[in-house]
N, C-alpha and C positions, 0 to 999 in steps of 0.2 A: 599394509592392510588399509582398505578404504573405510572412511568413517562417514556414515550418513549424517547430514545436517539435522539437528533437532528442530522442532517446531519454532522455538525462539530464534535459532540461527537463520532459518528460512525467512522468518519475519524481519529480522535485522537486515538481511540481504535485500528484501523487497523495499524496506525503508530507505536503504542507501540508494537504490535505483531511483525511487521517487524523489528523494531529497535532492539528488543531483539535478534532476529535471526541473524541480521547483527553483533551485538556485540559478540555473541557466536561464530561467524565464522571469527572473527578477522578483521572486517572492522573498519577503523578509520574514524570517522565522521569529515568532513570538513565543512559541512553546513547542517542545518536542517530547513525545512520550513513546518509548519503545516497548512498554510492557504489553505482553500479549493480552488480547481481549479487553483492553482499556482504550476507549475511543474519546476523541480523535487522536491520531498519531501526530499530526501537525496542526498547529494554529499559526496561520501566516497572514501577512498583510501585503496587499498589492493594490496599487492605485487607490490607496486610502480605504480599501474594502477588506474586511476580515474574512478569512477562508478557513473552514474546518475541513480537514482532509483525513479520511479513513483509509488506511493502507492494509491490504490483505495479501499474504503470500498464498498463491493457489497452485497446488501441485497437480501435474498431469495425472490423469486425463480430465480433470475438472476444468471448466471454462472460466478464465479470469474475469469475463464480462458478466457472469452470473453473480448476483449478490443478494444478500438477505435484506429485502426491502423493508421489513418491519423494523429491524435494528437501525437501518439508515434513516427511516422516518423519525424515530426517536431522536437520533443525532441531529437531524434537520430541525425538528421542533426546538431542541435545545439551542441550536445555532441561531434560530430566528430571534430568540431573546437578546442575542448580542448583535443583531442585524448582520449576521454572517451568512455566507453561502456555504453549502455543504457539498463536498465532492467525494467520490469513491475512486480509489486507485487499486485495481486488482492486478497483481503482478504474477503471471504464470511462470512457473519454473519447472524445467525438466532436464534430466540427465542427457547430455549431448551424445553420448556413446550408445545408450540403450534407453528408450523411453519407459521401459518396464522397471528400470532400476531407480533407486532414490537419487537425489542430488547429493553428491559426495563432496567433502571438504577438499579444497585445492584441486578439483577436477572440473573439466569443461561442463558448462550447462548452457541451456538456451533460455532466453527471456522472451515472454509474450506479454508485452505491455504497450497499450495504445494511448496512454495518457489518462487524464482526469475525466471522470464522468460526473456531470452535475446532477445532484439530487434535488428535484423540484418538489 
């Protein structure tokens, strides 16, 4: 029997996808928070610059590039106090067999992730 991933499991999956990309791109992790709705998920250092990264798992048919501007503005204002840049990482996830079904544990899924979006 297939088990649909919970919101927390989807969030953890998105964090793993973004975390691997950050690691591959030379980011140093200063802090990681995988708790749902608690931002930022990653506080990283790269080129002596602090980065706050907000990760969201977005389930099809929602667009991973759409984000809550107001919430991210608050995060950006907080980041400015630390002279940090703020980024949004929306990770789209969909069942590979049928887009109308949820993402199931240990079954194929498709990732729609284009990298970090800077919040100015």
